[in-house]
C-alpha positions as semicolon CSV with decimal commas, in nm:
position;residue;x (nm);y (nm);z (nm)
1;M;-14,888;30,031;8,054
2;K;-14,704;29,818;8,310
3;G;-14,412;29,590;8,227
4;I;-14,318;29,243;8,349
5;I;-13,983;29,068;8,316
6;L;-14,026;28,697;8,375
7;A;-13,692;28,586;8,516
8;G;-13,795;28,281;8,717
9;G;-13,756;27,915;8,635
10;H;-13,481;27,672;8,722
11;G;-13,270;27,704;8,407
12;T;-13,240;27,327;8,379
13;R;-13,124;27,340;8,016
14;L;-12,821;27,540;8,130
15;L;-12,709;27,317;8,416
16;P;-12,457;27,317;8,581
17;L;-12,418;27,689;8,499
18;T;-12,746;27,764;8,675
19;K;-12,688;27,550;8,983
20;A;-12,575;27,854;9,184
21;V;-12,665;28,147;8,958
22;S;-12,999;28,242;8,802
23;K;-13,002;28,199;8,424
24;Q;-13,099;28,562;8,370
25;L;-12,790;28,682;8,560
26;L;-12,548;28,493;8,335
27;P;-12,342;28,708;8,096
28;V;-12,438;28,753;7,734
29;Y;-12,110;28,889;7,600
30;D;-12,052;29,199;7,816
31;K;-12,378;29,237;8,010
32;P;-12,607;29,031;8,234
33;M;-12,878;28,856;8,034
34;V;-13,161;29,042;8,210
35;Y;-13,027;29,377;8,086
36;Y;-13,140;29,295;7,731
37;P;-13,515;29,255;7,791
38;L;-13,501;29,534;8,050
39;S;-13,357;29,773;7,792
40;V;-13,645;29,695;7,557
41;L;-13,904;29,787;7,822
42;I;-13,715;30,106;7,910
43;E;-13,698;30,215;7,547
44;C;-14,072;30,147;7,512
45;G;-14,122;30,413;7,778
46;I;-14,259;30,171;8,036
47;K;-14,177;30,315;8,378
48;E;-14,324;30,058;8,620
49;I;-14,179;29,709;8,590
50;A;-14,237;29,390;8,786
51;V;-13,938;29,155;8,805
52;I;-14,052;28,798;8,870
53;V;-13,776;28,573;8,999
54;K;-13,741;28,229;9,152
55;A;-13,788;28,223;9,528
56;G;-13,446;28,273;9,686
57;D;-13,305;28,477;9,394
58;E;-13,436;28,814;9,509
59;K;-13,108;28,936;9,665
60;P;-12,876;28,903;9,362
61;F;-13,136;29,060;9,133
62;F;-13,183;29,349;9,374
63;E;-12,806;29,397;9,407
64;L;-12,786;29,425;9,028
65;L;-13,098;29,631;8,955
66;H;-13,198;29,801;9,284
67;F;-13,527;29,989;9,248
68;G;-13,452;30,119;8,898
69;Q;-13,423;30,489;8,978
70;Q;-13,085;30,506;8,799
71;W;-13,272;30,447;8,471
72;G;-13,586;30,645;8,549
73;V;-13,804;30,340;8,620
74;R;-13,944;30,168;8,928
75;F;-13,907;29,796;8,996
76;E;-14,124;29,578;9,215
77;Y;-14,002;29,226;9,288
78;F;-14,218;28,914;9,293
79;W;-14,121;28,551;9,328
80;Q;-14,249;28,213;9,219
81;N;-14,214;27,919;9,453
82;N;-14,292;27,681;9,168
83;P;-14,278;27,815;8,811
84;R;-14,601;27,714;8,636
85;G;-14,552;27,849;8,287
86;I;-14,534;28,190;8,121
87;A;-14,901;28,276;8,179
88;D;-14,850;28,236;8,555
89;A;-14,674;28,574;8,545
90;F;-15,009;28,751;8,524
91;L;-15,135;28,576;8,836
92;V;-14,816;28,643;9,032
93;A;-14,812;29,011;8,933
94;E;-15,189;29,074;8,943
95;P;-15,171;29,327;9,231
96;F;-14,899;29,514;9,042
97;I;-15,085;29,523;8,708
98;G;-15,403;29,660;8,861
99;D;-15,632;29,798;8,589
100;D;-15,354;29,866;8,337
101;S;-15,251;29,702;8,014
102;V;-14,926;29,508;8,031
103;C;-14,618;29,412;7,833
104;L;-14,462;29,080;7,931
105;I;-14,107;29,002;7,816
106;L;-13,910;28,687;7,887
107;G;-13,586;28,730;8,078
108;D;-13,383;28,510;7,844
109;N;-13,493;28,673;7,516
110;I;-13,258;28,912;7,337
111;F;-13,361;29,154;7,065
112;T;-13,071;29,322;6,886
113;N;-13,290;29,607;6,762
114;P;-13,566;29,733;6,994
115;E;-13,716;29,972;6,738
116;P;-13,979;29,731;6,594
117;I;-14,093;29,644;6,947
118;V;-14,110;30,011;7,046
119;A;-14,320;30,072;6,733
120;A;-14,550;29,780;6,822
121;C;-14,587;29,919;7,174
122;R;-14,680;30,265;7,044
123;K;-14,927;30,115;6,798
124;F;-15,085;29,903;7,069
125;E;-15,122;30,194;7,310
126;D;-15,234;30,453;7,055
127;G;-15,420;30,247;6,799
128;Y;-15,553;29,926;6,947
129;S;-15,587;29,997;7,322
130;T;-15,769;29,665;7,364
131;G;-15,683;29,311;7,264
132;A;-15,329;29,179;7,230
133;S;-15,024;29,208;7,009
134;I;-14,735;28,967;6,943
135;I;-14,411;28,978;6,743
136;G;-14,317;28,705;6,494
137;Y;-13,976;28,593;6,371
138;D;-13,877;28,375;6,076
139;T;-13,663;28,096;6,225
140;A;-13,502;27,775;6,102
141;T;-13,625;27,590;6,412
142;P;-13,991;27,690;6,461
143;E;-14,072;27,354;6,623
144;R;-13,900;27,480;6,939
145;Y;-14,153;27,758;6,989
146;G;-14,513;27,865;6,946
147;V;-14,568;27,867;6,570
148;M;-14,788;28,118;6,389
149;C;-15,043;27,965;6,149
150;F;-15,189;28,168;5,863
151;S;-15,478;28,142;5,621
152;S;-15,424;28,148;5,244
153;H;-15,492;28,523;5,265
154;G;-15,221;28,578;5,527
155;R;-15,455;28,613;5,826
156;L;-15,326;28,482;6,159
157;T;-15,557;28,191;6,247
158;A;-15,387;28,014;6,537
159;I;-15,067;27,945;6,728
160;E;-14,946;27,589;6,775
161;E;-14,718;27,516;7,068
162;K;-14,401;27,331;6,967
163;P;-14,558;27,132;6,679
164;K;-14,371;26,835;6,535
165;V;-14,465;26,953;6,186
166;P;-14,480;27,336;6,189
167;K;-14,730;27,501;5,955
168;S;-14,501;27,801;5,908
169;S;-14,148;27,910;5,992
170;Y;-14,268;28,202;6,202
171;A;-14,221;28,171;6,578
172;V;-14,379;28,387;6,844
173;T;-14,104;28,579;7,020
174;G;-14,092;28,636;7,394
175;V;-14,254;28,979;7,409
176;Y;-14,631;29,020;7,440
177;F;-14,874;29,313;7,477
178;Y;-15,214;29,262;7,641
179;D;-15,510;29,458;7,765
180;N;-15,622;29,404;8,123
181;R;-15,845;29,109;8,033
182;V;-15,532;28,891;8,023
183;I;-15,561;28,849;8,401
184;E;-15,910;28,705;8,369
185;L;-15,797;28,470;8,090
186;A;-15,496;28,353;8,295
187;K;-15,726;28,266;8,586
188;E;-15,938;28,049;8,356
189;L;-15,643;27,844;8,227
190;K;-15,601;27,477;8,306
191;P;-15,251;27,325;8,315
192;S;-15,144;27,169;7,987
193;A;-15,013;26,814;7,944
194;R;-14,672;26,938;8,054
195;G;-14,823;27,094;8,367
196;E;-14,792;27,458;8,262
197;L;-15,027;27,752;8,216
198;E;-14,961;27,812;7,849
199;I;-14,932;28,160;7,705
200;T;-15,031;28,004;7,372
201;D;-15,378;27,928;7,510
202;I;-15,424;28,295;7,599
203;N;-15,300;28,404;7,257
204;N;-15,538;28,168;7,080
205;T;-15,831;28,310;7,274
206;Y;-15,746;28,660;7,151
207;I;-15,707;28,522;6,796
208;K;-16,047;28,351;6,806
209;E;-16,207;28,674;6,926
210;G;-16,044;28,865;6,641
211;R;-15,851;29,083;6,887
212;M;-15,494;28,971;6,821
213;H;-15,257;29,194;6,626
214;H;-14,910;29,097;6,510
215;A;-14,593;29,242;6,363
216;M;-14,281;29,077;6,224
217;L;-13,913;29,133;6,285
218;S;-13,720;29,181;5,962
219;K;-13,409;28,972;5,906
220;P;-13,117;29,018;5,882
221;M;-13,142;29,353;6,062
222;D;-13,338;29,237;6,365
223;Y;-13,210;28,930;6,547
224;W;-13,419;28,750;6,805
225;L;-13,206;28,531;7,030
226;D;-13,335;28,284;7,288
227;A;-13,044;28,225;7,527
228;G;-13,192;27,923;7,706
229;T;-12,937;27,654;7,615
230;P;-12,552;27,647;7,619
231;D;-12,538;27,668;7,238
232;D;-12,794;27,951;7,231
233;L;-12,609;28,139;7,505
234;H;-12,281;28,111;7,314
235;W;-12,447;28,216;6,987
236;A;-12,619;28,513;7,151
237;S;-12,288;28,635;7,294
238;S;-12,123;28,599;6,952
239;V;-12,400;28,791;6,773
240;V;-12,402;29,073;7,030
241;R;-12,023;29,100;7,015
242;S;-12,021;29,105;6,636
243;I;-12,290;29,374;6,605
244;Q;-12,140;29,594;6,875
245;L;-11,789;29,583;6,730
246;E;-11,895;29,617;6,367
247;H;-12,153;29,893;6,413
248;K;-12,003;30,066;6,718
249;V;-12,329;30,040;6,914
250;K;-12,434;29,897;7,249
251;I;-12,710;29,637;7,269
252;G;-12,897;29,577;7,592
253;C;-12,762;29,882;7,776
254;P;-13,028;30,021;8,015
255;A;-12,854;30,360;8,051
256;Q;-12,847;30,418;7,675
257;A;-13,205;30,291;7,642
258;A;-13,311;30,549;7,903
259;E;-13,128;30,824;7,711
260;R;-13,306;30,732;7,386
261;R;-13,641;30,716;7,567
262;D;-13,590;31,061;7,719
263;K;-13,472;31,209;7,390
264;L;-13,784;31,077;7,214
265;A;-14,000;31,223;7,491
266;G;-13,820;31,556;7,477
267;V;-13,677;31,519;7,827
268;T;-13,348;31,698;7,896
269;T;-13,107;31,482;8,097
270;P;-12,929;31,689;8,365
């Protein structure tokens, strides 16, 4: 499985902070924002990762991450001249993905506990192998996200993008697992009313075909934090600080994620 970190976009909701610095390079408490999704991919055991950035931002990302050898991974860098939505990541990184399955994670999403995502990754690779898998989260503001809709029997029936009246409180988080068909589906997309290639359209295709799997994060243990606005950025820093100090752990630390990955794989670190 290949990994993609989508770290493009203009960060307009965070202006003027993002006028000179990419959103994903801003600090979330004691680490750059991009370290958090990166650590999730590392702990999932994904070794080849595409980093998609806004054109012109390649140098600062490379100065921070290099080629990834320090964490036992390999980065390839891609850029978007004009961000066209989340699903555009599969078109930008198509040569990198090749014939593999892929995990896409958003560069401004923070998961305080990677274990449920690692479990979902293992289940996708070992049990499903085809189709797609998403992670849901019970939130007080589902209207800001793609909302999961369920039948009376609890079956996932659709995802609605930013509905005014949400049909559930479960939002789709910014980590997605897909088989290789996702490239074909991305090529067939038409821009939405807001001019974007919507990841929700791809997800709904998998749902209609009966090939979408899902898991849920469990609160209050597993926080999902979207650090895309000033308030969200402040809240994310506060949550990370609180958990780290109270539980004496590090969140979003690539070096520790690599250690846990290697320990799980039975690799002895020199």
